[in-house]
Wavefront OBJ file of the C-alpha trace (Angstrom):
o trace
v 84.831 -171.629 -74.405
v 87.681 -169.966 -76.239
v 86.830 -167.625 -79.069
v 89.433 -167.723 -81.832
v 91.314 -164.408 -82.114
v 90.301 -164.068 -85.778
v 86.633 -164.135 -84.763
v 87.303 -161.439 -82.158
v 88.885 -159.193 -84.819
v 85.960 -159.881 -87.159
v 83.470 -158.967 -84.428
v 85.428 -155.843 -83.481
v 85.155 -154.741 -87.104
v 81.373 -155.132 -86.913
v 80.922 -152.976 -83.789
v 79.593 -149.475 -84.422
v 82.156 -146.712 -83.908
v 84.970 -149.308 -83.618
v 84.628 -150.785 -87.107
v 87.638 -151.527 -89.326
v 89.412 -148.303 -88.353
v 90.229 -149.798 -84.948
v 89.910 -153.536 -85.639
v 92.757 -153.460 -88.177
v 95.301 -151.726 -85.912
v 94.254 -154.060 -83.091
v 94.911 -157.076 -85.320
v 98.262 -155.680 -86.452
v 99.374 -155.049 -82.870
v 98.234 -158.584 -82.006
v 100.651 -159.898 -84.643
v 98.383 -160.639 -87.595
v 99.980 -160.274 -91.025
v 98.851 -157.028 -92.692
v 96.735 -158.694 -95.375
v 94.931 -160.888 -92.871
v 94.381 -157.964 -90.465
v 92.985 -155.861 -93.315
v 90.654 -158.612 -94.561
v 89.358 -159.538 -91.101
v 88.713 -155.946 -90.080
v 87.097 -155.101 -93.395
v 84.945 -158.250 -93.448
v 83.674 -157.428 -89.970
v 82.949 -153.872 -91.070
v 80.980 -155.086 -94.103
v 78.879 -157.640 -92.171
v 76.195 -155.289 -90.811
v 75.690 -153.212 -93.976
v 73.043 -155.321 -95.743
v 70.980 -156.081 -92.608
v 71.045 -152.409 -91.587
v 70.033 -151.160 -95.021
v 67.210 -153.705 -95.180
v 65.929 -153.279 -91.612
v 66.064 -149.546 -90.867
v 62.982 -148.864 -93.010
v 60.781 -151.626 -91.573
v 61.817 -150.760 -88.000
v 60.962 -147.092 -88.523
v 57.628 -148.105 -90.107
v 56.863 -150.234 -87.057
v 57.700 -147.346 -84.746
v 55.560 -144.967 -86.806
v 52.572 -147.330 -86.608
v 52.846 -147.706 -82.835
v 53.904 -144.260 -81.674
v 52.510 -140.839 -82.475
v 55.801 -139.320 -81.320
v 57.781 -141.513 -83.746
v 55.306 -140.659 -86.503
v 55.800 -136.930 -85.909
v 59.574 -137.301 -85.671
v 59.980 -139.312 -88.903
v 57.531 -137.098 -90.785
v 59.541 -134.023 -89.691
v 62.868 -135.730 -90.520
v 61.860 -136.948 -93.962
v 60.355 -133.599 -94.952
v 63.744 -132.018 -94.338
v 65.930 -134.710 -95.872
v 64.302 -136.857 -98.497
v 62.576 -133.999 -100.271
v 65.944 -132.248 -100.657
v 67.512 -135.250 -102.396
v 64.576 -136.255 -104.590
v 65.897 -137.281 -108.007
v 69.524 -136.944 -106.881
v 70.152 -140.477 -105.619
v 73.408 -140.908 -107.561
v 74.802 -137.662 -106.181
v 73.676 -138.752 -102.730
v 75.463 -142.079 -103.180
v 78.679 -140.295 -104.149
v 78.440 -138.101 -101.049
v 77.693 -141.222 -99.008
v 80.855 -142.900 -100.359
v 82.952 -139.874 -99.350
v 81.308 -139.768 -95.919
v 82.134 -143.423 -95.199
v 85.606 -143.332 -96.804
v 86.939 -140.688 -94.413
v 88.069 -142.618 -91.323
v 86.894 -140.164 -88.694
v 84.696 -140.844 -85.680
v 81.016 -141.150 -86.610
v 81.653 -141.568 -90.363
v 81.770 -145.350 -90.796
v 79.550 -147.977 -92.365
v 76.976 -147.917 -89.551
v 76.570 -144.149 -89.820
v 76.542 -144.455 -93.603
v 73.589 -146.850 -93.417
v 71.697 -144.414 -91.202
v 72.483 -141.530 -93.567
v 71.333 -143.617 -96.565
v 68.067 -144.379 -94.765
v 67.468 -140.789 -93.663
v 68.071 -139.399 -97.142
v 66.211 -142.225 -98.882
v 69.164 -143.385 -100.968
v 68.027 -146.624 -102.643
v 69.697 -149.902 -101.664
v 71.184 -150.346 -105.151
v 73.158 -147.098 -104.726
v 73.741 -147.195 -100.979
v 75.259 -150.686 -100.749
v 78.144 -150.153 -103.197
v 78.775 -146.613 -101.928
v 79.041 -147.742 -98.308
v 81.031 -150.892 -99.132
v 83.554 -149.029 -101.306
v 83.798 -146.287 -98.700
v 84.559 -148.917 -96.056
v 87.317 -150.384 -98.263
v 88.922 -146.955 -98.700
v 88.642 -146.186 -94.981
v 90.237 -149.553 -94.155
v 93.126 -148.823 -96.542
v 93.550 -145.315 -95.151
v 93.713 -146.866 -91.685
v 95.983 -149.806 -92.519
v 98.766 -148.076 -94.430
v 99.673 -145.431 -91.812
v 99.361 -148.018 -89.040
v 101.912 -150.218 -90.826
v 104.247 -147.245 -91.116
v 103.930 -146.382 -87.432
v 104.416 -149.997 -86.355
v 107.505 -150.309 -88.566
v 109.088 -147.441 -86.610
v 108.888 -149.557 -83.475
v 110.358 -152.620 -85.119
l 1 2 3 4 5 6 7 8 9 10 11 12 13 14 15 16 17 18 19 20 21 22 23 24 25 26 27 28 29 30 31 32 33 34 35 36 37 38 39 40 41 42 43 44 45 46 47 48 49 50 51 52 53 54 55 56 57 58 59 60 61 62 63 64 65 66 67 68 69 70 71 72 73 74 75 76 77 78 79 80 81 82 83 84 85 86 87 88 89 90 91 92 93 94 95 96 97 98 99 100 101 102 103 104 105 106 107 108 109 110 111 112 113 114 115 116 117 118 119 120 121 122 123 124 125 126 127 128 129 130 131 132 133 134 135 136 137 138 139 140 141 142 143 144 145 146 147 148 149 150 151 152 153
């Protein structure tokens, strides 16, 4: 069973920590045209955002119901995070955008979803902030990679 290379790039973009910041250069080195490499890497990076944003809450609720340790942990965590951001969801979304847009290790879409959950940023603010941050990070990754590759012909 051969997996088409485009699907591999798409899946690489969806892997935590790898995301578009490494999927795009991989696609470019593999010979994909820049636009196609950008779109495949970005699409892969965007794939897990909605499921993560929708499932982190229910999974934590399940853990809280079945584990006293999880209950204590989440109660402690939320007292220190969500109470600090109460009423500041738009500011939190702006910070979330900046966090995801900077293409550094541990600052991608997956981490952005976790941060949105921890700080209680509503879906309607978190989704566009994370998605736009991923677009910026993909651009910030693609453009220098094209410049470096052009040096090597």
